[in-house]
N, C-alpha and C positions, 0 to 999 in steps of 0.2 A: 910435777910442780915446775914451773918455768920462772927463771930469775933474770932480772936486769940489775947488774951491780953498779953502785955509785959510791962516792967517797962518803965517809962517816960524818956528814954534817946534817944534823936534824935538830931543829929548835922548836917547831910547832907541828902538830898533827891534827888533820881534819878528817872526819868520817862523813862519807856521802852515801845516803840511801836513795836509790834511784828506781823509780817505777815508770812503767809504760811499756812500749815495745822495745825491750832491751835485751832480749835473748834471741838467738838465731840471726842476728844482724851484725855480728862482729863487734859487739860492744866491749867485751873484756879486752880483746886485742887492741882496740882503739884507745882504751884507757891506758893500757900498758905503753903504747906508743907516746901518748901525751906525757906520761910519767917519765919516759926516757928522754923526751925532748926538753922537759923542764927540770930534769935531774932531781926528781923527788923519789923517795923510797915509799914502801908500803905494800899494799896488796889489792887485788880485786877478785871478787867471787860472786857466784850466782847462788840463789836459793830458789825455791818454787815461786816466790812472789816478787823478787826484785834483784837488782845488782847492788852490791855493797863494795865500797872501796875506801881505803884510807891513804891519804897523802901525807908524807912526813918530810920536812926539809926546812929550808930557810923560809920565813914568812912570805916574802915576795914570790918565791917559786911555787909555794903551795897555792897562794891566791891565783897565780897565773894558770896553774894546772886546772883549778876549779873553773876559772873563766873560759879556758880552752874547751873544756867538756861541755859547758853550757852553749858556747858559740858554735862549735863544730862537732856535734856527735856523728856517729857513722851515718852514711846516707840513708840507710833503710830504717834507722831507729826513729822512734817517736817518744820523746820524754814527756811524761805527764807531770812528774814532780821530782825535784832534787832537794832532799832535806840534808842540810849541812850542820854538823855539830863539832865541837872541839873536844878532843880526847887527849889523854896523856901520851906524850912521846914514848916510844918503846926502844928507840935506838936502832931501828932497822937501817940496814945499809944497802938494801936492794929492793926492787919492786917485783912482786910475784903474782902470777895468776894461779890461784889455788883451786882445788877441786870443788865442784858444785856440791851443795847439800840439799836434802829434801826436808822441807819444814812441814809441820803438821797443822799449822794454822790455816785459816780460810783464804788468806791473801795469796794470789797467784799472779805471775807476770802475764802480760798480754801476749797472745800467740801471734807471731808475724804472718802476713799473707805470703803466698808464692809470688816471686818477683822474676822479671825477665832476665835472660842471660846478659851479662854486662859486656862492655866493649873490650875489656882486658881479656876475658875468657874467649871471646870471639877471635881476637887477634891470635891468641895462643893456639886455638883449635885449627886455625887456617894456616899456621906456620909449619911447613914441613920439617923444620929443625927442632920444633918443640916436642917434648915427649908426650904431650897430650894432643898431638896433631890428629884430627879426625875423631877424637874421642866424644861419643854422643852423650856423655854424662859429666862433662867438665863443669865445674862450679867453684865458687869461692865464698868468702864471707859477705860479698856484696851482691850475690845473685843466687838464683836457683829456687828449688822447692822448699817450703817451710810448712805451711798449714797442712798440706796434704801428706806430709811424711812424718810429722811429729806425733808420737804416740803417748808421751808423758812429759812432765816437767820436773826438774829443770831441764832445759834444752841441751842435751849432750848426745853423742852418737848412739849410745845404747838405748836412748829414748826416741829413736827414729826408725824408719823402715830401712835405714842403711846399716842397722845393727848386724845384719847377716853378711856384711862385706868387710872383713878385717882389713885394716890399712896395710899396704905393703910398706917396706922399709923407707922408700923415698917419700911416700905420702906422709908417713909418720914423722919424718924429719921436717917436712914443710909445716906440718900441723904444730910442731913444737917450736918453730922459729918465729920469734916476735917480729922480725923484719919481713916476714913473708905474708902475702895477701891471703894465704890459706891458714894462717895462724888460728888454731881453734875453729876452723871451718868444719862443721859436723858432717856435711855432705861431701867432703873431699873424696875424690876418686880419680882413678887413672886406668889405662888399659890393662895394667897388671893386677888390679884388685877389684875391678868391676864397678858397677853392673855391666850387663851386656845385652845387645839386641838379638832378637830372634825373628826369622821370617817364616810365616806359615802361608804357603801358596806356591804358585808356579815359579820356576827359576832356581838359581843356586842359593842354598841356605848359608853358604860360606860368606856371602856378601849381602846382608839383609837390606842395606840402603840401596844397593844397585838393583836388587830384585824388585823392590818397591818402586823405584824410579822407572824401571822397564814397564811395569804394569800401568803406572800412571801415564807414561809417555805414549803407550799404545791405546789410550782412551779408557783405561779401566779405573776401578774404584778401589782404594786401599784404606783399611782401617789402621790408624796410626795412634799408638799409645803416647799420650803426653804426660803432663804433670798432674792433671786433675781428672783424666779420663781419656777415652778414645774419641778421635775424630774420624770422619769419613772424608777422604781427600780425592779430588780429581782435577783435571785441567780446567782452568777458568775460561779458556778460549775454545773449549770443545763442546759445542751445543749438544751433540749426541750423547756424550758422557753425562752432561748435566741432566738431560732428559731421562736418561736411564737411572740416574741417582734419584730423581723425583719419582719415577715409577716405583723403584724399590722401596723408598721411604713413604710412599703414599702421600707425597707432599707436592700437590700440583702447582701451588702458587706462592707459598711462603718464601720470602727471599733467603738466599744463602749468604753467609759471610765469605769474604775473600781474603786470603792471606797473600800479601805482596812480598816479594823477595827482599826489598829494602824501601827506604823512604822515597827514593827517586821513582821506583816502580809504583809505589802507592800513589804518588802524585800524577802518574800517567793514567791511573784508574779513576781517581776522584779529585775534585777541586778542594785542596787542603788549605784551610786558613792556618795562620800561625798557631792558633790555639789548638786546632785539630792535630797538627803535626806534633805539637808538644805532648798531647795525650798519647799519640801513637808511640812516641819514643820514650815515654815515661817508664819507670820501673814496673808499673802495673800493666802496661802494654795491652789495653783493652781493645775490643772492637769499637771503631768510631764510625758513626753514620755521617756521610758527607755526600755532597752532590756528585753524581757519577759523570764522567766525561763521555761525550757521545762516541759510540762505537768502540769503546775501549774494552768492553767485555761482551760476552754472549748475552743477548737480551733475555735469556732464560735464567740468568743469575737472580735478578730482582724484577720479575715481570710487573709492569704497570706502575713502577716506582721511579722516581728521579734520583733517589739516594742509593748508595751502596754501603754496606757494612764492610769496612776494610780494617785489617790488623797486620802487624808485622810479626816475623818469626820471634818467638820468645823462649824456645828451647834449643839446645844444640841439635837435636834431631831435625827440627824444622829447617835450620840453616843448612844442614848436610843434604837434605832433600833438594833444596833449591840449588845448591852448588853442584850437585851431581847431575841434576836434570837440565840445568840451563833455563828452566822456566822462570817467568817473572811473576806469575800469579797462580794460586791454587784455590779452588773452592775448598773450604775447610768448615765442616758442619758437625755438630755433635752426633756421635754414634748412638742413636736411639730412635725409637718411634715417637711420633708427635705426642707431647705431654709426659712421656716417660722420662725417668732420670737418665743421665748420661752413663753409659757402660764404663766401668772403671776396674773391674776385676776379671781375671782370666776365666773364672768360673761362670761369669755372666756373658761370655762371648756368644753363647747360643742365642742370647736375646737379639743379636744382630745377624744371625744366620741368613744368608741370602742377600745381605746388603753390600758386602765387599767381595772383591775378587782375590784378596790377599790381606794378611794381617801383619803389620810391623809392630812387634811388641817387645817388651823387655822384662827383666826379672827384678826390678825395684818395685816393691809393692806400693800401691796408692792406698793410704790409710782411710782417707775420706775423699769423696768426689768433689770436684769444683769446676763449674762451667765457666766459660769466658764471660767477662763483664762487657756490657754494651753502654756506650755513652754517645752523646752528640754535643754540639755547642750551639748556644743561641746567638742572636745577632750582635751581642756584645762580646762574644768570645768566651762566655762563661760555660763551663761544663755542665751538662744535664745528664744525670745517670738514668738509664732505662733498665739496666740489670746490674746489680751490685754483687759481684762474685769474685772471680780470680783477681788477685792484685789488691783487693780491698777487704774482702771478708777474711777472717772474722773480726777485723778492727772494730772497736766499739764506738758508739756515740754516747757522749756524756748526757745523762738525764739527772738533773739536780733532785736530791731527795727532799720531799716536802717537810720532813721533820728530822731531828737528830735521833729519834727513837729507833731501836732496831727494826729493820724493815724485812718483810718476807722476800724470798727470792721468787721472782716472777718469770714464768715462761709464757710468751705470747705466740700463738700458732699461726697468725697471719691469715691469709685468704686461701681459697682453693686453687687459684691459678696464679702462676708466678710465685709459688709458695716460698717464703722464707720465714724462719722463726727468730725470736729474740729472747735472750736469756739475760736477766739482770744480775748484777753483783752488788755487794754491800757498799762498794766505793762509788756508786753512781754510774758505773759503766753499763751500757746496754749493748750486749754482744749480738751482732747480727750474723745469722748464718749465711752461707752461700746460697745461690739460687738452686732450688730443688726440683721444680717442675710442677706438674698438675697433681694436686693431692688426691684427686679422685682415682688415680692409678695406684693399685696396691703396691707396686714396686717403689713408687715415690714415698709411700707411707713407711716402707721398710728403710729407705735411705734417710727419711726424716728421723726415725727413731735412732738409727746408728749415728747420724750427725749430732743429734742431741746428746747422746751418751758421751760422744767424744768431747763436745764443747763443755759439757758439765764437768768432765774429768779435767779438762784444761783449765777451767776457771775455778774449780773447787767448789762449785755451787750447784746444788740440785733443787729443783723448783718446789716451793711450798704451795704456790697458787698458780693455776693455769688460766690464761686469759684467751678468750676466743671471740669470734664474730657472733652477732646475734642471729645469723641465719640458721634456722633449725636443720636445714638439709645440707649444709656445708660438710664436707668430709673432715675438715679440721675441727668443726664443732663436735661431730660424732667421735673423733679421736679423743678430744678433750673429755667428753662424757665417759668414755670407756676407762679413762685414767683414774677416775674416782677421787680426784682431789678437789679441794675448794676451788671454785671457779668464779671468774668475773667475765661477764659478756659485755662487749663494747659495740655500740652501733658503728656500722661500717664507715660512714662518712665523717663521723666524729673522730674515728681513729685516723683517717686521712688528714684531717685538719690538724690534729694534735701532733702527728708525725712531723708536719711542717714546722710547727712551733718548737718541737723538741730539737730538731736539727739546727735551728737558729738559736737555741738556748733561751727561748722566750716563753717558757711554759706559764709564767705568771702574767703574761701580757694579754690584753684583750685583742681580738682579731675577728674580722668579718671574713669567713672562709667561703670561697667559691669552690664547691666540690663537684666536679663534672667527671662522671665515669660511665661504665656500662651498666652494672647492676650492683645494688647493695640493699640489704634488707632494712626497711625503714621501721620506725617505732610504731607505725600504724599498720604494720603487716603487709604493706605494699612494697613494690620495688622502687627504690629511689635511684637517683643518678644525675639530677640537675638541681643541686641544692645551694642555698645561701644560708649559712649557719653563723650566728653571732655567738662568740665565745668570750666570756668574761674571765675564764680560767680553764684549766684542763679538764675539770670533772663534769661540766654540764654545758649544754648548748641550747640555743633557741633557733628553731627553723623559721627564718624570717622571709624566705622567698624560695621559689622553685619553678621548674618547668611545669606547664599545665599537664595533668595526667592524660595519658592515652593508653592504648592496649597493645599487648604482644599476643596476637592470635596464635594459639598453639604453644604458648610459653617459650621455653628455650629454643624450640625449633624456629621461632621467628628470627632469632639472631643468626641462624644459618641461611635463612631465606628472607632477606630484608624486604622483599616486595610485600610480604604480609603486613609488615608494620606500615609501609607506605600506603596500602589500601585503607588501613584503619584511619590514618591521618587524613587521607583524601576524603573519607566519609565524614570526619569531624569538620572538615573545611567546606562541606556541601558540594563536593566535586564529583561528578559522575565518573564511573569506571569505564571510560572509553578506551578501546583497544589501541588507540594511538599513543597512549601513555605506557612507558616501558614496564612498570610493575604490573599493570593489568595484563599485558601480554605475557609477562614472565611466569605468572602463576598458572596460565592455561585455563581452558574452559572448565575443567573439573575443579581446579582450585578456586576459580571465581564462584562457582556454584556453592562450594563448601563455605567459603569465606563470606559470601553474601548472607548466609544464615548465621554463621558463627559471630561475626562482628556485631550485628544489631542485638543479638541475644546475650553476648558476653560469655557464652559457654566456652570453656577451654581457653579463655583469655586472661592474661595477667596484667594488672594495672601497673603502670610505671611512669616515672618522671625523668627517665634516663636521657641525658644529653647524648650519650654515646649511641643509643638506639635511634635518636632523631637523625644523627649523622648517617647511620645505616640506611634509614628510610630515604633520605635525600640522595644518597649514593644510588639507590635503586631507581628513584624517580628520574635521575639524570642518566640512567643506563650505564653507570660506571661499574657497578658490581651487583650481580644478581645471585651469586652463590658464594657464601663465605666458607672458606676452607681452613682459615686460621684466625685466631682471635684478633679482632680489630681490622680485618682486611678491608671491609667496605669503607670504613671511615678513613683508613690510611690512604687508600687509593683515591678517595675524594679529595683529601688534602693535596695530594701530588698533582691531581688534575687542576685544582684551584690555583696552584702556584704559577701556572702558565696563563691564567685568565685575566680579563679586565673586569673592573667593577663599574656599577652605575648604569648598565645597559637596561636593567629592569628595576622596578620598585619592589624591594623585598624588606619587610619590617615585621617584627613581632608586635602583637598587641600586648601591652603591659598594664596590668591593673593590680594594685596592692602587692607588688613584688612577685606576681605570677606572670610568667612569659607564655603567651598563647602562640603556638606555631601555626595556627590555621591560616593567617594571612601570608605567612612565608610559603606554605605549600601552594596557596592560590597564585602568588606571584611567580613561583617557579614554573607552575603549569602554564601560565600565560607566556612565560619566556620560552618554554619548550615549543609551544604551539606557534610562537612568532619566529621560530627558527634561530633563536639565540644559542650559541654553542655551549656545550656542557662545561667547558673550562670557565667561560665567563659567568655562567649561572652558579657554578661551584664557588668561584671567587666572591660573587655577590652574596651567597649564602653565608660564607665565612664572615664577611663584613657585617651582615645582619646580626649574627651571633655575637660578634665583638661589640657592636654598638649597644645591643640590648643588655649584655652582661655588664658592661661598664656603667650603663644607666642605673640598673637595678642595684648593683654592688655599691655604687656611690651613694644612692638614695638610702639604702639600708644602713650603710656605715655611718652616714651623717645623722640618721635618726637615732642610732644607738651611741653616737658620739665616740666612734671608734676610728682612730686615724690610720689603722693598718689593715690591709686586705691581703689575704693569702690565696694563692691559686694552686689547687691540688686535685688529685684524681687522674686516672689514666688518660682521659681526653686531653689533658695538658701535655701529653707527649707530642701533640700537634703544635708545631712551632709557629705556624701562621696564627693560630688562635692564641697561644701563650704570649707571643710578642705583641700582638695587636691589643689584647686586653691589658697586659702589663703597661704598655706605653700609654694607652688611653687613660688608665687610672692614675698614672704618674702625672699626666697633663692636668689632672684634676687635683693634684697635690696630695695624693695618698702615698704612704709607704706601701710597697708591694713586696711580699715575700714569695719566692718560688723555691723549688727543690734544687739543691746542689750536692747533697750528701747521700740521701736515699732516694730511690725512684718515686716519681709522683704516682705511679701505678701501685698495684697490690704488693709489689716487691718491697714497698716501704711501710706497709700497713702494720706490721708487727711492732715497729717502733712506737707508733701512736698508741697501739693497744697497751703496751706496758706503761707508757707515760700516763695514760688515763687511769689505769688500774692502780698504779703507785700513788697517784694523788687521791684517788677514791679511798684506798685502804688507809692512807695516811690521815685522812679526815674522818674516818669511820672505824668502828670496831668490827665491822662486818668482815668475814672471811670469804664471802662470795656474794654474788648479786649481779645486777645489770646497771650499766650507766646509760641513761636515756636523756631525753630533752627535758627542759624545765618548763616548756609550754606545749600545748597540744599542737600537733602537726596540722598544717592547713590542708 
């Protein structure tokens, strides 16, 4: 028990019950400091659901203390509510931080995310006179791991993975000192009380950082344990090392993220806007996609792309690696195989056997894994999340309850790729998990179950109803079916649209949603992906427009070889398969023979309206990408080619009838351009302009017909900034309100939020415990 003594003047006493992210962020010490500054008595305490404090003193002093807490909570706190009530004075003469208690009710405090190392800790770690000089686990109440080390609530050291490291006398003294930055910092540590690093590999084990630096400096690859899992690190200026990393990971083209030593070094790698720099230096410290500077990095870091994903060091170990190595940039990529979850336990290190030349590890356990977050910024400087994970998860999004009646706890399982789940609570919070990976991988399913168990324990909520996608072959759907609980199935693009409404707090508002993505199971049993949906509320939608259907010859295999899709679209446009066209040449003579029979017959073909697959086909037609080795590669590379192109050199337009966009004239115009010798960049830019113009036209027409003033842009295709900004600006010129994603990703990483919002509204208006949420009118 810690006391701050004051003079015995107390005339009023106020009680504050505070909810939100108020544990693990130095909240109680901050309250104690406010009490000391305002000379009020009382106490502050935690329980499993909130922080409680009582201020006693002169009326003006108590009012000032309450105002200070509202105006200046700890930097990492997020206050959702402060309930103030008047209680009888007790005559307290001092202010105390009292021991935490565990409550048996359902209310639980919000779990804070992991946050980057603060400037104060960095200054101490680099000061030879400081007792924590060079300590790789320095932390305080303002920084360090939270989500990945918390094992239970209330948040105290015994309920973290630091429980196995008793504080030394000096740390314990700092922990009890109200004037110290580490006052009640649960992850407090120093060289005397651990944790400690270990090196597994060539070189001296007595100097783990030095051994890792030696391997990296010599062009090797090192697995580095961070706060949420292991990364694979190598020099960002060493083409041979990056090529070897690609060979070992079987990752021939997918871009790698780069960690820069500081903001100045990041600015030499990428063109950083003020908004991008602010994201990089924020406590979340995400990966930020920004235009790369010419010749700043090896071309093998992000082949075929104009952007680079850059981040700053966010752990003490990262800073120590840079300081010892003298390097300004390292490739830093998750230690896993493609689609698998990040390795985070020592027992799982065999998963990355053969990937690293050495392992820099430590003995502080990671309770749950957490990948790096990825964001970019649009032309207005507004952040656009592409992967919401470290630094943000598991912070919830508020989803208003449709009624005051008791609501079931919902678990939404999201999609199969970029899998995240969402767990609701009775207070309207929708807790989003960190990024988990490809759910088709059994290891991801194991991590999914473990992360769910952890979040259920942290929130005190276990699901009554499970919500999943309508696709019968999704691994998340099969996982849901095996669970054997009441189930609600939500159409894929419906969930995308409602996720956008939910993050804007607009669930009751009508919206015309443009939902462009790769694949999603439609209510008619075909694969959708180029949809215009009219929503009057969250539970139902009307499909009012879409891309004209075409075929994916060979099903999912067509996404890996987009030339197949291009040949189907050429056929529909009445264009002969002449070998001067890139996709015709790409499939070879054998492929042409098979496809010439398959496409007319429809055998082995899947019907789709996918805008993402149209982008793939155009990428093949312009010979930008013929082999897809990571999700979205063909479309992403097409966007980057288009950024350097000129428009208006050829005539490219969709044929639009009754809300249906026919791409046949687009394909014909592109073929004419190819044969006229127009460059791929100019044709790619013209294609983007055609999609923008057609989308703006159809969306505006459909919205006006339905008398809806708001249009939303959602789905994975809207990670394409050329498309997003062009359509958004075109619709605003027509005086529509346009909603885009800023809280959850536009891709399947945000799908689970929409699923729970749809299901909550569905169950709130129905007595059903299970079912499907479909359209209110037949699909065209």
